Structures are given as structure tokens and as C-alpha cells.
C-alpha positions as CSV (number, residue, x, y, z in Angstrom):
1,X,-20.4,-49.4,144.0
2,X,-21.0,-52.7,142.2
3,X,-22.8,-50.4,139.2
4,X,-20.0,-50.8,136.3
5,X,-18.6,-48.1,135.6
6,X,-19.4,-46.0,131.9
7,X,-15.9,-44.2,131.8
8,X,-13.9,-47.9,130.5
9,X,-16.6,-48.1,128.4
10,X,-16.4,-44.8,127.0
11,X,-12.7,-45.0,126.8
12,X,-13.1,-48.2,124.7
13,X,-15.2,-47.1,122.4
14,X,-12.5,-43.9,121.5
15,X,-9.7,-46.5,121.0
16,X,-12.0,-48.7,118.6
17,X,-13.4,-46.0,116.8
18,X,-10.2,-44.6,115.7
19,X,-8.7,-47.3,115.1
20,X,-11.2,-48.5,112.8
21,X,-11.3,-45.2,110.9
22,X,-7.7,-45.4,110.3
23,X,-8.0,-49.2,109.2
24,X,-10.6,-47.6,106.5
25,X,-8.5,-44.9,105.8
26,X,-6.1,-47.2,105.0
27,X,-7.8,-49.4,103.0
28,X,-9.3,-46.3,100.5
29,X,-5.3,-45.0,100.2
30,X,-4.4,-48.5,98.7
31,X,-7.4,-48.1,96.5
32,X,-6.2,-45.1,95.2
33,X,-3.3,-46.0,94.5
34,X,-3.5,-49.0,93.0
35,X,-6.1,-47.0,90.8
36,X,-3.0,-44.4,89.9
37,X,-0.9,-47.1,89.6
38,X,-3.6,-48.4,86.4
39,X,-4.0,-44.6,85.3
40,X,0.1,-44.2,84.6
41,X,-0.1,-48.1,83.2
42,X,-3.1,-46.8,80.6
43,X,-1.4,-43.9,79.7
44,X,2.0,-45.5,78.8
45,X,0.4,-48.2,77.0
46,X,-2.1,-46.8,75.5
47,X,-2.1,-42.9,75.0
48,X,1.6,-42.7,74.9
49,X,1.5,-44.7,71.6
50,X,-1.2,-42.9,70.0
51,X,-0.1,-39.4,70.8
52,X,3.0,-40.8,69.0
53,X,1.1,-41.5,66.2
54,X,-0.7,-38.7,65.9
55,X,2.5,-36.2,66.3
56,X,4.1,-38.5,62.8
57,X,0.6,-38.0,61.0
58,X,1.5,-33.9,61.8
59,X,4.9,-34.3,60.8
60,X,4.3,-36.1,57.8
61,X,1.3,-33.7,56.7
62,X,4.0,-30.7,57.5
63,X,6.7,-32.4,55.2
64,X,3.9,-33.1,52.5
65,X,2.6,-29.4,52.8
66,X,6.4,-28.7,52.4
67,X,7.2,-30.4,49.6
68,X,3.5,-29.9,47.7
69,X,4.3,-25.5,48.4
70,X,8.4,-26.2,47.5
71,X,8.2,-28.9,44.3
72,X,4.4,-27.7,43.0
73,X,2.9,-24.5,43.6
74,X,5.8,-22.7,44.2
75,X,6.8,-23.6,40.3
76,X,2.8,-23.2,39.5
77,X,2.6,-19.8,40.4
78,X,6.6,-18.8,39.1
79,X,5.2,-20.1,35.7
80,X,1.8,-18.2,35.7
81,X,3.7,-14.8,36.8
82,X,6.0,-15.5,34.1
83,X,3.6,-16.0,31.4
84,X,1.7,-12.7,32.4
85,X,4.8,-11.1,32.6
86,X,5.6,-12.0,28.5
87,X,1.8,-11.3,28.0
88,X,1.9,-7.5,29.4
89,X,5.3,-6.7,27.8
90,X,4.1,-8.0,24.4
91,X,1.0,-6.0,24.8
92,X,2.9,-3.0,25.1
93,X,5.0,-3.8,22.4
94,X,2.1,-4.0,20.0
95,X,0.8,-1.7,21.4
96,X,4.3,0.6,21.1
97,X,5.0,-0.8,17.2
98,X,1.7,-1.3,15.8
99,X,0.6,2.7,15.8
100,X,3.9,3.6,14.6
101,X,4.2,1.7,11.7
102,X,0.5,1.7,10.1
103,X,-1.1,5.3,10.5
104,X,-4.4,3.6,8.9
105,X,-4.7,1.7,12.6
106,X,-4.5,4.8,14.2
107,X,-7.2,6.7,12.7
108,X,-9.5,3.5,12.1
109,X,-8.7,2.6,15.9
110,X,-9.7,6.4,16.7
111,X,-13.0,5.9,14.3
112,X,-13.7,3.0,16.5
113,X,-13.7,5.5,19.7
114,X,-15.9,8.1,17.6
115,X,-18.8,5.2,16.4
116,X,-18.4,3.8,19.8
117,X,-19.8,7.3,21.4
118,X,-21.9,7.4,18.6
119,X,-23.8,4.5,19.4
120,X,-24.9,6.3,22.9
121,X,-26.7,9.2,20.5
122,X,-29.5,8.9,17.3
123,X,-28.8,6.6,15.3
124,X,-27.3,8.4,11.8
125,X,-29.6,7.6,8.7
126,X,-28.7,4.9,6.0
127,X,-26.6,6.7,3.6
128,X,-27.6,6.8,-0.2
129,X,-25.7,6.5,-3.8
130,X,-26.2,10.2,-4.1
131,X,-24.8,10.8,-0.7
132,X,-21.4,9.1,-2.1
133,X,-21.3,11.1,-5.0
134,X,-22.3,8.6,-7.2
135,X,-24.3,9.5,-10.6
136,X,-27.8,8.3,-11.3
137,X,-29.0,8.4,-15.3
138,X,-31.3,11.0,-14.7
139,X,-29.0,13.3,-13.3
140,X,-26.7,13.2,-17.0
141,X,-29.5,13.6,-18.6
């Protein structure tokens, strides 16, 4: 039995391969930890200031919008509303005051309405001098 036994070789290899595998896993974990640390540094140094600047810009836009709304848009809308109310009040007062003072204006407006409706129908023939009651030289003699 001088032959070398294969069992001690298998035993040695079964110890060496897991040891080498543990060393490789340890190296890869170390690289992973270094990369995670680099990512955290990048987030703190690069991304965080960008997010703060973006937040500042959003706050500025919000404040500008509030300012424009309170100082420009709201007074402008109020002025336009007030103007529209005054115009409607004047129109209402004018409609109530003018017809009661001037009956001819009321009749004129009725004639206008009548002529507007007659425009839709056949046109009237032109009025001659005899239709108006004027007398000509032939009628007198």
C-alpha cells in the first residue's frame, strides 16, 4: 500500500476551495462597501445641494405667485368687476330714467322695433309728395 491515497488530497482541496471562496467574497464585499461609501458622499456633496437649490427655486416661484395674485391679479379683477358693476348700474338707471322723461324716445324705440321687423318683410314703396298731403299746381286749378 505504497500508493498515495486520494482521500488526503480531496480533504486538502475541500479546505482550500472554501477558503479561496471566502477570500473572494470578502474582497467583493469590501469593494461593495467602498462603492456604497462613494455613493453616500456623492449624494451629500452633489445631489443634496441640487435638491436644496430646487427647493429654493420652488419657494421663490410660490412666493412670486402669491405676490402677483395678491398685488396684481386680485386688484385688477376687483377693478374690472367694479367697472362692470358701475356700467350695469348706469345702464339700468339710464333705461329707467330716460323713457319716463321723454315719451318720444319711447315711441321712437317702438318705431325702430317695428321697422326692424318690417325689414324682414317686403319693402314699402317710396312716399310721394301727394301721399304726404302736399298740393301741386295741378290740384289747385
